[in-house]
N, C-alpha and C positions, 0 to 999 in steps of 0.2 A: 414386473418391471425389472430392468437390468440395474446394475450399479453404475451406469454411465453418469459422468459429470460433464455438464455444459460449463465451459470456462469463458466468460464474457470479458473481453479485454486481454485475450490470450497473446496478443502481439506485443504487449508491453513488457517491461523489465520483470515484474513479479509474475505476470501471467505466463510468460514463456517458461520460467522456472517451474511454476506449478504444473503446467501441462506435462513437462518432461518427467517430473517426479511422480505424477499420477500414472503416466504410461509405464514408468519403470516398475510400479507396483502391480501392473497388470490390469489396471482399471480402464475400461473403455472411456474415451474422452472425445468430446466435440469441442474444437477450438474455434471461437468466434473472434475474428479480427476485422479491422476496417479496411485492410488492403491485402495485397498478394505478397508483400515482402517477407512475411514471417515464414520460418522453416521449422518443421516439426518432425519427430521420428515417424518412420513408416508405421502405419496402423492408426495414427491419430486422424480422426475425421476433421477436416478443416473447411470452414465456410466463411465467406466474406459478405454474406447476405445480412446487411444491417437491418434488423427488424424495425419497421415503422408503423406497426399496428399491433393491437392486442392479439389478433389472429396469427400474425407472423411469429410473435413471441410464443404463443401456445404451441405452434407447430415445432419450434425448436426444443421445447420442453418435453415433447412426447418421448416416453421411454427413458427419461432421465430420473435418477434418484436424487440428484442435487444439482444446483447451479451455484457457481462461484462467480461473484461479481467483482471484478478488479478493474472495470472500465473507468476512465476518467480523462477528460479532454482539457482540463484546466490546471493551473497552478495558483498558489496564493497571489503571485504577481500578475498573471495573465487576466484574472478577473477582478483586479484591485479596484477599478473604478467602473466596472460593468457587471453589477449583480445579476442582470438578466441572463448573462452567459451561463451562470450556474444552473439556471432553470432549463435553458434550451439544450445545453450540451451534456448535462449530468442528470438532473432530476427527471426531466421528461422521459428519457429512455428507461430509467429505472422504474418509473411509475407505470409505463406500459407493461413491463415485466410483472410488476406486482398485480396488475389487473389480471394477467394471464394466470398467475399463481393462485388467484382466488378460486379457480376451478380445479387446481391441482395442488391442494394443500399437502399431499403426501411427498411432494418434491421439496427437499430441504434447501435453504438458502444460506450461503456464506457470503457476507458482505464485508469488503475491506474498506474500512473507514479511515480516519486519520487521528491518531492520538496527539500528534504534535500541534494541531491547530484547534482542537476542540476545547481544551481546558483553559486556555489563556495563560497568563503568568502564574506559575506555581512556585510558591516559596515554602521553605521548610521541607516537610516530608514529600516523597514522590506521590503523585496523584493516583488515587485508585478509582475504580469504575463508578463509585457513588458520588464522586466530586461533582459539584455544580459546573455545568458547561458555560464557558465564557469565550466563545470564538471571537477573535479580533479581526478576522478577514472574512470576506464573502465566501471564500473557498471553505473555510471551517464551518461557516453557517450553513452552507449547502450540505456538508457531511452530516451535521447535526439534524437537519431537516430530513435527510434520507433515513437516518436511524429511526426517527419518530414515525415516518411513513411505514417503514418495515414493521415496526412494533404494532402499529394500528392494523395493518393487514393481517398479521398472524393472530392478533387478538380477536378480530372479527370472523376470520375464515378458517382458523386452525392452521396446524403445521408448525414446523420448527425453523428458527433462524438463529444464526450466530453472527455477531458482529465482532470483528477484530479491529482494534485501534492501534495500528503500528506506530512506533516511534520512527526515527530516521533509518529506513532500511537501505542497505548499500551492498555492493558486491559485483562480481563479474557480470557483464551484460547490461549494466546501468550506463546509459549515455547521458550526456549533458543536455539539460533543458534550461531555457532562459529563466534565471531567477529561481531555480529549483535544483537541489542536489549539490551540496557544497563539495563532496568528495570527487565526483567526476569533474566538476569545475576546476578544482585544484589540480587534478591530474592533467587536464587539458592545458592549463596554464604552464605547468612544468614542461610538457612536450613542446608547446609553442614558444617557450622561453619568454613569456609575457608577464603581465601583472594581474594578480587576482584582486577583484573588487570585493572588499569586505564592508558590509553594512554595519555601521556603528563601531564600537571600540573592540569588538572581538571577544567580549566577555559573555555573550549569550551562551547559555548552557542547554545542551540537548543530550539525549542518549541515542546511541547508534547500535542497530541490530543487524547482524550479518544475514544475508539472504538465505543461506542454508538453514539457519536457526528459525527464521520466519516461516519458511516453507514446511519445516518439520511440524510447526504448530498448525498450519493450514491442513496438513494431512491428518493430524490428530482430530481436528474438528470434523473432517469428512469421513473418518474411519467407521463411524457407526451412525444409525439414525439419530437425529437431533431431538431433544425433548421439545414438547409443545411450547410455543411462546418465543420470546426473544431473550437471548443471553448476550452480554457484552463482556469482552475481555481485552485488556491491554496486552499488546505484544511488544516487549521491550527488553533491553539489556538490564534496565533498572539502575544503570550507573550514569551519572551526569558528567559530561565533559564540556569544558568551555571551547568555543571556536578556536581561540588562540592555542589551547592545548592540543586540539585535534590537528591543527596545521603543523604544530611541532612534531607530532607523531608521524604525519605524512612526510615531513622532511627527513625524519629518522629512517623510515622504511624505504624511501626512495634515494637516500643519500644525495639529496639535491636541495638547493636553497630556493624557497618560494617567495617571490617578490609580492608584496601586498600593497594595495591602495585603499585607504579607509575613506569612506564617505558617510554622510549622515544616515542614520537608521530610518526605516520606514514605519509609518503609523501602524501597519498591520503586523509588524514583527513582534514575536514573543520573546521576552528577555530570558525566561528560564522555564523549561518544562522537562521533568523527568517522570517516567511512568512506573507505577508499582505493578509488577507482574505476578503477584502472589496468587491471584485467582486463577490465572492460566496455568501456573505450575500445579496447583491443587486439582483442577478439573481434568487436566490432560496428562499429568505426570510428565510434564515438559519443562525444560530449562534451556536457556541459551548457553552454548558451550564454546563459542568462538571468541577468544580474546581480541580486543580491538587491533593490536599490532598484527596479529595473524591475519585477520580479515582484510586489513589495509594492504598487507603484503600480497595476498592472493589477488586482490582486486587490481593492484598496480601491475602485477605480472600479466594479467589478462589485458588491461588497458594499454600497456606499452607494446604489446605484441599484436594488437588488433589493427586492421586497416583503417586509415583515416581519410 
């Protein structure tokens, strides 16, 4: 078997960065996207063949040492009143892959979950991986279900799997999605000279992880064969920042005034979640190195110079 990595969801923000980083390391990569719009370096195998059966998934896995699953077609807002969308768009494709992996346990699985929606409201100390899950949205519930399915698969059929639960990952290449991604939403508002909609009073606390730091952790998880079973790790900066404070930092790095419009918060919104990254630091000799202001400045430089 080669050390090829199949990246599912390679056309997205995180997937594109991961494909390029793996290619830069010299690893063979197969990039699976839903359409033709994505562009990858020469030498990256690119397919838009969306597998719709176990047999098609098995064919894609042939010759792969690992598969990295970064695919996701929903946001907390887009499935807010439609839980079945999580099954149709996210869980069903993943379960097809897991059935194929039953016959190929030697192929490792890296699954990108969601730390910000799994734990619910976290007060006091940052949440570690042993904290009880309390997803408040169907999106978070779908991520939790995916983790349990992966664990059950590896328990029954062998092989290794690693779940990363990222906090709010941001950086160059991230575009605005409706109701998802406050940093690109704020940058869009500045360029349009419009008004940014803020849900609630702006005191919701999150931690923000720069894309390069996140990808460095992904590479570490794929650098060697995974131990049998399922491991879960938070991927975060470990530092909580209120939304109001984040927007102040954005105004600082852009030297522009951001107009805000506050409206009532949503039922699925989490007031505070900060993730403890101690386990990831220990397991992979990894740590986030990009200060928030530096990451925002780099992202703004990319955003302001990109075609719109």
